[in-house]
C-alpha positions in Angstrom: 23.3 44.5 -77.0 21.3 41.5 -76.6 18.9 40.9 -73.9 19.0 38.1 -71.5 17.3 37.0 -68.4 18.9 37.1 -65.1 17.7 34.9 -62.3 18.9 35.7 -58.8 19.8 32.8 -56.6 18.6 32.9 -53.0 20.0 30.8 -50.2 17.2 29.0 -48.4 17.8 28.6 -44.7 18.0 25.0 -43.6 14.9 23.8 -41.7 15.4 21.9 -38.5 14.1 18.3 -38.7 12.7 16.8 -35.5 14.6 13.8 -34.1 13.2 10.3 -34.3 13.0 7.6 -31.6 11.5 4.1 -31.6 9.0 2.9 -29.1 10.3 0.2 -26.7 8.8 -2.8 -25.0 10.2 -4.5 -21.8 9.1 -7.3 -19.5 9.8 -7.6 -15.8 8.6 -9.7 -12.9 6.3 -8.2 -10.3 8.1 -6.1 -7.7 11.2 -6.0 -9.9 12.6 -2.8 -11.5 13.7 -2.8 -15.2 16.1 -0.6 -16.9 16.5 0.4 -20.6 17.6 3.2 -22.9 15.7 5.3 -25.4 18.0 6.0 -28.4 17.0 8.8 -30.7 18.6 10.0 -34.0 18.6 13.3 -35.7 19.3 13.8 -39.4 20.6 17.3 -38.7 23.2 15.8 -36.3 21.9 17.8 -33.4 22.8 16.7 -29.9 19.8 15.1 -28.2 18.5 15.3 -24.7 15.9 13.0 -23.0 13.4 13.7 -20.3 10.3 12.0 -18.8 7.1 12.8 -20.7 4.2 11.1 -19.0 4.3 9.0 -15.8 3.3 5.4 -15.7 0.0 4.6 -14.1 1.2 1.7 -12.0 4.7 2.5 -11.0 7.5 5.1 -11.1 10.1 6.0 -13.6 13.3 8.0 -13.7 14.8 9.2 -17.0 18.3 10.8 -17.2 19.4 13.2 -19.9 21.1 10.4 -21.9 17.9 8.4 -22.3 18.5 5.8 -19.6 15.4 4.9 -17.6 14.5 2.8 -14.6 10.9 1.7 -14.2 9.8 0.3 -10.8 6.3 -1.2 -10.7 4.0 -0.5 -7.7 4.2 -3.2 -5.0 2.3 -6.4 -6.0 1.2 -4.8 -9.4 1.1 -7.0 -12.4 -0.2 -6.2 -15.9 0.7 -3.7 -18.6 2.0 -0.2 -17.9 3.5 2.6 -20.1 5.2 5.9 -19.9 6.7 8.3 -22.5 10.2 9.9 -23.0 10.6 13.1 -24.8 13.6 13.3 -27.2 14.7 17.0 -27.8 17.2 18.3 -30.3 17.5 21.7 -28.5 16.4 23.6 -31.7 12.7 23.2 -31.5 12.5 19.6 -32.7 11.0 17.0 -30.4 9.5 13.6 -30.6 8.1 11.1 -28.0 9.0 7.5 -27.5 6.4 5.3 -25.7 7.8 2.6 -23.4 5.5 -0.3 -22.6 6.3 -2.5 -19.7 4.7 -5.9 -19.1 4.8 -6.8 -15.4 4.4 -10.6 -15.0 2.9 -11.9 -11.8 4.8 -13.8 -9.1 3.4 -15.9 -6.3 3.5 -13.9 -3.1 3.7 -15.7 0.2 0.6 -15.5 2.3 0.7 -13.6 5.6 -0.9 -14.4 9.0 -0.9 -12.5 12.2 0.4 -14.1 15.4 -2.2 -15.1 17.9 -2.1 -15.0 21.7 -4.4 -16.9 23.9 -4.6 -17.4 27.7 -6.0 -20.5 29.4 -6.2 -21.8 32.9 -4.0 -24.7 34.0 -5.2 -28.1 32.6 -7.7 -26.3 30.3 -7.6 -26.7 26.5 -8.0 -23.6 24.4 -9.2 -23.3 20.7 -8.6 -20.6 18.1 -8.3 -20.0 14.5 -5.3 -18.7 12.5 -6.5 -16.4 9.7 -4.2 -15.8 6.8 -4.4 -13.6 3.7 -2.9 -13.8 0.3 -2.5 -10.7 -1.9 -2.7 -13.0 -5.0 -6.1 -14.2 -3.9 -4.9 -17.9 -3.7 -6.9 -20.4 -1.6 -5.1 -21.1 1.7 -4.6 -24.2 3.6 -3.2 -24.6 7.1 -1.2 -27.3 8.8 0.8 -27.7 12.0 4.4 -26.5 11.8 6.2 -27.0 15.1 4.8 -28.7 18.2 4.4 -26.9 21.5 7.0 -27.7 24.2 4.5 -28.2 27.0 1.3 -29.6 25.4 -0.2 -30.9 22.3 -2.0 -29.1 19.4 -4.1 -30.1 16.4 -4.6 -27.9 13.4 -7.2 -28.5 10.7 -6.9 -27.4 7.0 -9.1 -24.3 7.7 -6.7 -23.0 10.4 -8.8 -24.0 13.5 -6.6 -25.3 16.3 -7.0 -26.9 19.7 -4.1 -26.6 22.2 -4.1 -28.8 25.3 -1.4 -28.0 27.9 0.4 -30.9 29.7 -1.2 -31.8 33.1 -0.4 -29.3 35.8 1.6 -27.1 33.4 1.4 -23.3 33.7 3.6 -20.8 31.8 4.1 -19.8 28.2 4.1 -22.2 25.3 4.0 -21.8 21.6 3.6 -23.6 18.3 3.6 -22.7 14.7 1.0 -23.1 12.0 2.0 -23.2 8.3 -0.2 -21.1 6.0 
């Protein structure tokens, strides 16, 4: 009998490979939500699920189990923001996709509070309309509509002078455009 070598064959268990997913980049205007979808892949063919990883710093995000997301920037925020989405194969393999959102600025309209003044009959009254602008833009003021029972002048700084018609008493109003 001759001798020979015998080598046993052993089956190696298949190792689970983690899924992969690309990072994504979106742009949206200030105060406008944006939607997208993270798409992962898995060489093992495992079913993938998606969940929110980290929250954005300047907005909110929802992520569904299929990788669809909706990002909503905080009111009046503009700039860059990001969040992460976890891609999970359910067998211990996970990866993270980073979504970067560029929020572009829009020009927000200025605001101004209504003013109320009382004056005696035949007596002019002065005041100042003060507006504000969340964007920090310089503001100018001009007369919008005339009063029904008097006259008004408005300067570029919001100062106004209202003179009621002779012998008039009652309510009157005018508008100032900011």
